[in-house]
N, C-alpha and C positions, 0 to 999 in steps of 0.2 A: 769324352773330353769335350765340355760344353765350349768353354771360352766364349765366343760371341759368334752365333750361326744366323743364316738365313734361309728361309724356304727356298727360294727362287733365286739364287746367283744371277740369272741373266737380268734380274732388274738392277743391277748395279753397275757403275760406269767400269768399263774393259780397258784393259792395259796390254800392251804386246809390243815388243822391241819391233823396230824396223827390219825388213828383210835384209836390207845391207849392214846389219849391226854385226861389229866385229866379236864374234862369241867369245868369251874368256875359256880359256882351257883350265882343268882341273890338275892343280900342281900337286896335292897330296890329299889321301883321306888317311885321317887318324881315329882311332877309338878313345874314348874317355874312360880312364880308370873310374872305379867307384870308391867311394868312402863314406866318411861321416862328418858332420858338420854341426856347428851349436852345441845342443845337449844331447845328440847322438840321431838325427835326423839323415836320412840316406841321400847322398849326392852322386852325381856323375860330375867329374872335371871336364868340361867341354874343351878346354883349350890346352890340356896338359901335353906337354910334347911338342908344342906348335911355337917355332920361331917367332918371337916378337916383332920381328920386321913384317910378318904378315898380319899380325894381331892390331898393331898400334892404329886407332887409339883404344882399342879395347884390351883391357888388364885380363879378366878371367870370367869365366860364365861356369854357373852351376846348375845342373838341372835337379831342382829338389823334387825326389819320389821318381815316378809315380809309385805311391805306396798307399794300400787301404789299411788303414790302423785299427787295431782292437780297442775298444775302450780303455782307456787309462794310458795308451801309448804315445799320443800325439805329443811332438816336443819342438821347442823353439831354440832360440839363443839366449845366453845371458847378456848382461848389458855389457856393450863393447864400444871403443872408440872408432871415429873414421876423421881421416883429415885428406884432403887433395884430390878429391875423385869425385864420382857420382855414382851411386847403385840404383840399379833398376830392377825392380821385384814387381814379376808378373804371374798372377795367379789364376792358373788354368783350372782348377778344382781345387774346391774348399776353401779355407778364411784363414786369415793371418792378421794379428792386430800388431801395429807399430806404434812407437813411442820414442821420444828422444829428451835428454836433458835441457830443451829449450822449451819445453812444453808443448811440442808438436806432436802429432801422432793422427791415427785413425783406422779403419778397417778394410782391407780388401778381400775382395771374393771373386768368384767366376768372371775371368775375363777383365779385371782391373788389374791398374799398374799403379804402382808407388814409387816415384821418381824422387830419389833425394839427393840434393846437392851437397855433400858434406863441406866442401869449401874450407873454410878455417878450423873447422873441427865441431864434433860434439861427442856425447855418448847415444846410443842407441840401442834398443831390443826390439826383438821380433818374437812372438808367440801364438800358439794357436788359442783361440778363446775357449773358455773354461767349458761350453756347451760341447764343443768338439772333442775335448780331452776326455769329458764323460760318456759320450757316446760312441767315439771312433769315427771312421768314415774315411773316404778318400781324399788325399792332398796330393797335388801334381803343382809345381811351379817353376819359376826359373828367375835367377838372379845373375844379372850382368853388371860388372864394374867398367866405367867408361872413366878414362884419362879426363884431367882438366889443362888446359893449357898453363905455362908458369904464371901468366899474368892474370889467371882467375882462380890459382889454387888459394887464396887467402880469403876469396868473398864470404861474405856471409851465407850460411846454410840456407836451403831453401828447400820446399816441398811442393810438389805436383802430385796431386792424387787424381789419378786418369781412370774415370768409370768407363768400364766395358763398350757403354754406347755411346761412347764420345770418339772410339777410333774410327778411324777412316777405312769404309769396307769397299773391295774393289773385286772385280773378276778378270778371266781371260775371256777370249772372243767365243770361245765355245762354253764357256760356263763351267769348265772342269777344276776350278780351284777358286776357294774363297782366300781374299789376300787382305790382312787385318794390318795396316799400317798404323804402328804404335807411336813411331817418332821419326822425323825428317819426312823424305817426300819421295813419291815413286812416280815417275812421270807426270811429274806437275801436281799430282794429289797430295796433299800434307796431313800427317798425322798430328795429333794433338800435343805430342810430348815436346817441351823447349828445350834446346840443347844449348851447350857452351861452346860444345865441339861438334861440327858438322856430320851426322850419322843418319843413317837410314836403318831402321828396326821393323821386320815385316813377319806376321806368325802365318804361314801360309797352309792350308789344308787342301791337297790336291786328291782328287778322287782317283781310284784304280783305273790306270791306262792313259790317263790324263798328263801332258804333257805343260811345262810353264817356260816359255822364254820370255824375261822381263829385260826391259833396258834398264841399265845400271850405269852410274855416273862413273867415266873415265878417271876421275881423280881421287874415287874412292878404292879402297879394298874391297873385298868381296869373302863372305863365308857364309856356309848353311850347316845346319845343326839340326839333326834328325831326333825329332822328341818322341816320333812313334812310328812304327810301319816300316817300308822298306821300298827302295826305288833306285834310280840314277841320277848322277849330275854329270853335266857338261854333255856336248853334242856328241863325243864318243861312249855317252851312256856306262860310266863307270860306276859299280855298285856302291849302294850305301845304305845303312839299315840304322835301327834306334842305337843311340849313344856315339854316333859318329859325326865327324866334322870333315867338310870340304874346304878345302882351300884354293880359290880361283887365282890366275894369273890376271894378266892386263887383258884389257877389252871393254866393250861397251853393252854387252847383254850377258845372263846368265841363264842356265837352262836346268831345271829340275824335274824329273818324270817319275810318276807313281808305278810300281809295278801292276800288273793287272790283277795278281793274287796277293790280298793282305790275309792277315789272322782275323779271327771272329772279332777278337778284343780289340783290334786296331783295324778299323774297315778302309781308314784313308790313310796315307802319307802325311804325316805332321812336320813341319820343317820350319825352322827359323833362320831368315835371311838377315845379315848383317853386313853394312859397309860404312865406312866413315874415312875422312880425311886425315892421313895420318900426322900426328903432330911433329914427328922426326925432333924432338926434344931429349934431354938425357933423362934417364927416370931412375931415381932410388926407391925402391920399394920392398917394405919388410911388413909382413901382417896387415894391419888396419890402416896404414899410413903409405901414400904414393905422392913423393915428393921429385923435385929434380937433383937435389944434391943430399951427400952424406950427411952434412952439416944442418941442412932444412930437416932431414929423416929425424936426426938425433934431438933438434927442438923440437919437433912434435912430439917424442917420446918424452921429454923433459915437460913440456906443458900437460901432458896427459897426466903423468905422476903428480904435479903440482896443482891439479885440479882445475887446469884453466880452459879445459875443454868442455866443462860442466860438471855436476854431481848428480848422482842418482836419487831421484825424487825419493822422500820417505814412503809414500803411498803410491805405487804406479800403477793399480788397477789392473794388473796382468793375472 
């Protein structure tokens, strides 16, 4: 799991919650069901079964892979529409190419993030490059959907291609964890992702036996999803492992600890930490559209069917 690494984390800025911080309790730990997306690539549905009041402003998150494809096996998605939210695609291993009906697109690979504000709507496609399809290889990533406030749902679409080298790298006082701040801020250190909805997104690699206690904004919710490995969450050390999501309650700090023993395939605990300020707005969600009312949802479908979200280019180069 390369993403972005450093040889010596102790050269990085260090963060830790103050000793008098109010530890957030763990309300629940849920296990993501497995399924398939797009043309058939495997995913884990990280937020399935979690009450939306604990997720807001996040809508869904899929862990894509980890899968080691044989030649000819890599798959992507067909052309599909979006309106009313943002997609965050974080590639840990492998390569994805994305393109839209407005002429935007690009390539994201190890440690890169593609942040797409769908806004008023577009058509979009994601696929592995031809070289990866022919050769096969490792693919592992994450896609997060972030809701847009009602006032921003019809803004013009926008891309942010965030290279792995642009993210903010931090560590803990003992150097036991590498913290990659992709968006938002952590203890005053800001990531490169620009968001309409205030959030924090961190990919943490925690060494075996190390414990991380981070300051966390009290007006944000808090979630932890395990990409690989096993450990515990909360000060009461509730067990958690690959494919599970922890939901934290109120407070000003969160704690994650890696088990002393990890397997040979996953030497460390890999966890994504998410927090955001809840929008507390009505939500009408169906498929690729996330609006505030059923009427707006119907309008999105009508606009899609009438070609108002764009048309598929005759040659898309995928």
